[in-house]
C-alpha positions, -999 to 999 in steps of 0.1 A, spaced: -535 -916 -68 -503 -924 -48 -490 -889 -55 -522 -874 -43 -521 -894 -10 -485 -883 -5 -494 -846 -12 -523 -848 13 -501 -865 38 -474 -838 34 -501 -811 38 -515 -826 69 -478 -829 83 -473 -793 74 -506 -782 94 -494 -804 124 -460 -786 122 -477 -752 121 -499 -760 150 -469 -772 170 -448 -741 161 -477 -718 172 -481 -739 205 -442 -735 211 -444 -697 206 -472 -694 231 -452 -715 256 -421 -694 251 -442 -662 257 -458 -677 289 -423 -687 302 -410 -652 294 -440 -636 312 -437 -658 344 -399 -662 346 -376 -632 342 -344 -652 334 -352 -655 296 -361 -618 294 -327 -606 304 -312 -624 273 -339 -610 251 -333 -575 260 -296 -578 255 -302 -590 220 -330 -565 212 -318 -536 191 -318 -502 207 -344 -479 191 -330 -444 188 -354 -418 177 -345 -382 166 -363 -367 196 -341 -389 220 -310 -377 202 -319 -341 205 -329 -344 241 -296 -362 250 -274 -335 233 -295 -308 250 -290 -322 284 -251 -327 276 -249 -291 265 -266 -278 296 -243 -299 319 -212 -286 302 -226 -250 307 -234 -256 343 -198 -270 349 -183 -240 332 -205 -218 354 -194 -236 385 -157 -231 377 -162 -195 368 -178 -189 401 -149 -204 421 -124 -185 401 -143 -152 409 -150 -145 372 -188 -138 377 -202 -104 387 -225 -116 415 -238 -95 444 -226 -104 478 -260 -113 491 -264 -140 464 -231 -157 469 -243 -183 497 -273 -193 474 -256 -194 440 -234 -225 444 -265 -245 458 -285 -234 427 -258 -245 402 -252 -278 420 -291 -284 423 -295 -276 386 -267 -299 377 -283 -327 395 -316 -319 380 -301 -322 346 -284 -355 354 -316 -368 367 -334 -358 334 -305 -374 314 -307 -406 333 -344 -408 328 -340 -403 290 -312 -429 288 -335 -454 307 -362 -448 280 -338 -454 251 -316 -482 264 -341 -501 285 -378 -492 279 -376 -489 241 -362 -524 240 -392 -539 258 -422 -548 235 -445 -560 262 -467 -530 270 -477 -542 305 -441 -545 316 -431 -513 300 -461 -495 317 -450 -508 352 -413 -498 347 -425 -462 334 -444 -458 366 -414 -471 388 -391 -446 370 -415 -418 372 -418 -421 409 -380 -424 415 -375 -394 394 -402 -373 411 -388 -384 446 -352 -374 435 -367 -341 422 -382 -334 455 -349 -339 475 -329 -319 451 -352 -289 454 -353 -294 491 -314 -292 491 -316 -260 471 -341 -243 495 -325 -254 527 -289 -250 534 -292 -269 568 -303 -305 561 -310 -310 598 -338 -283 597 -351 -298 565 -354 -333 579 -371 -320 610 -397 -300 590 -401 -330 567 -406 -355 596 -433 -333 613 -449 -330 578 -448 -368 573 -464 -374 606 -494 -351 599 -498 -364 564 -495 -401 577 -527 -397 597 -546 -377 571 -536 -399 541 -538 -435 554 -558 -450 526 -537 -434 497 -506 -445 515 -519 -481 518 -528 -480 481 -494 -469 471 -478 -498 492 -503 -521 473 -491 -507 440 -455 -516 450 -470 -552 458 -486 -553 423 -453 -543 406 -431 -568 426 -454 -598 429 -474 -592 398 -508 -607 408 -521 -591 376 -509 -568 347 -523 -548 321 -545 -570 296 -554 -596 323 -589 -604 331 -594 -603 368 -621 -601 396 -615 -582 428 -645 -585 451 -676 -578 431 -657 -561 403 -645 -580 372 -631 -570 339 -599 -564 319 -571 -544 334 -564 -513 313 -543 -491 338 -524 -496 370 -516 -464 387 -501 -454 421 -533 -452 439 -559 -471 418 -564 -497 391 -587 -492 362 -606 -522 346 -629 -524 316 -660 -541 332 -671 -575 319 -705 -587 332 -723 -571 360 -755 -574 381 -776 -562 351 -761 -586 327 -760 -624 323 -737 -626 294 -698 -626 297 -695 -595 277 -681 -559 282 -706 -537 297 -691 -506 283 -682 -491 317 -649 -487 335 -642 -493 372 -616 -476 393 -609 -493 427 -582 -484 452 -551 -506 451 -556 -511 489 -586 -534 481 -563 -561 469 -545 -564 504 -578 -573 520 -597 -594 494 -589 -623 470 -578 -617 435 -591 -639 408 -568 -638 377 -583 -656 346 -551 -649 325 -524 -669 341 -495 -670 317 -488 -708 324 -525 -718 318 -545 -689 303 -575 -711 297 -606 -714 319 -634 -741 318 -667 -729 308 -700 -749 307 -733 -749 290 -762 -764 309 -791 -783 294 -818 -806 308 -835 -837 295 -853 -868 307 -842 -903 316 -856 -917 283 -833 -896 261 -804 -914 242 -776 -900 264 -747 -914 244 -761 -897 211 -765 -865 230 -731 -865 244 -714 -872 209 -736 -844 192 -726 -819 220 -690 -827 217 -691 -823 180 -707 -789 183 -681 -778 208 -653 -790 185 -667 -769 157 -666 -738 178 -633 -738 195 -600 -731 177 -586 -761 160 -552 -757 175 -564 -754 210 -562 -790 222 -525 -790 211 -517 -758 230 -534 -771 261 -513 -803 260 -481 -782 258 -492 -760 287 -499 -792 306 -462 -803 302 -453 -771 319 -476 -777 348 -460 -811 354 -432 -793 374 -456 -774 395 -477 -784 424 -508 -786 403 -524 -818 393 -528 -822 356 -550 -852 358 -583 -832 356 -571 -808 330 -588 -820 298 -580 -804 263 -610 -818 248 -648 -809 256 -667 -834 278 -702 -840 287 -713 -847 323 -748 -860 333 -762 -853 366 -794 -868 380 -816 -841 396 -847 -858 405 -869 -889 394 -876 -873 359 -848 -848 350 -811 -850 341 -788 -821 339 -765 -821 310 -732 -801 315 -711 -794 283 -677 -786 296 -649 -772 275 -617 -751 279 -617 -715 264 -596 -684 267 -612 -658 290 -616 -632 264 -634 -656 239 -656 -671 266 -686 -650 259 -685 -653 221 -678 -691 221 -705 -698 247 -730 -680 226 -721 -697 194 -722 -733 211 -757 -725 227 -770 -711 195 -758 -742 175 -773 -767 202 -807 -749 200 -806 -753 163 -796 -789 163 -826 -810 156 -825 -832 188 -863 -837 187 -861 -861 158 -854 -889 184 -879 -877 209 -851 -858 228 -861 -826 243 -832 -803 255 -841 -772 275 -821 -748 296 -845 -744 325 -860 -771 348 
């Protein structure tokens, strides 16, 4: 009997340790997501992933660089049979092609030694977009230097073109500036559940000019469930409206509620106990421990943790002389809110509260 108690005690202790370990892992991930200091150490320790395609690409670029260098020296040694009319253009073409190969090689090395070492898809996507725009901008100036021998003329033409395009493309330019703001300030990232204006959903893509979200709930739906539609909105929208992010890394939970109504004769204490029991059965068992760990992180912030409860609670609000509103408040992950709310509501409706003369309904 004693051995059985010791075994049960060890088993319970093991479950507690596993729960604490899972909570610690989530906290580390949250810290890595918010603060970049730990990520630098992680990337340095992460093994570089070399693929066969990367090796072939790097060796190809190196071979082309050597060929262009030999071509450049052969030209200056007058070893190439080139017509006189092409002599002013040929050096620019060779140098321009050399810089193009160097640009492609630098992009490939960034993919191998930097991007491949990152496991977080949201961060990898943002870095790919940033590298892509730097590469395309550099490509534009290299091609410009090949076409125009006189940089002064090129810049005058580019300046006039920029003024014309600046008036014609104000919204796209503003959206591009907003994209830089999203990359630097990170008000949201891929995978976050956000609301911008009347649009809400999960972010699935962040491009230079627009953001794409998988819509959750709309004017035709009352449930917190994906509608099956995608929404694209210009990035410029985030500069003029509030952004609601329901996936903050330091506290990824929101507080949801289920509303019921009863009268003043109902046994309120029994109702509260029954509702809390139902809520406990439908939320993850390790969730309270995780929330307590997140609260420790928030102690160093400007956010008060006094009203952050890890357990479900029941609030009674008198509405009139005969009706009391019952609010079951509980923390939940945003992505699970619709499923858990439906499960809790279903369990409450099935619970036989009417045995004591209690009548719970969802409309006054």
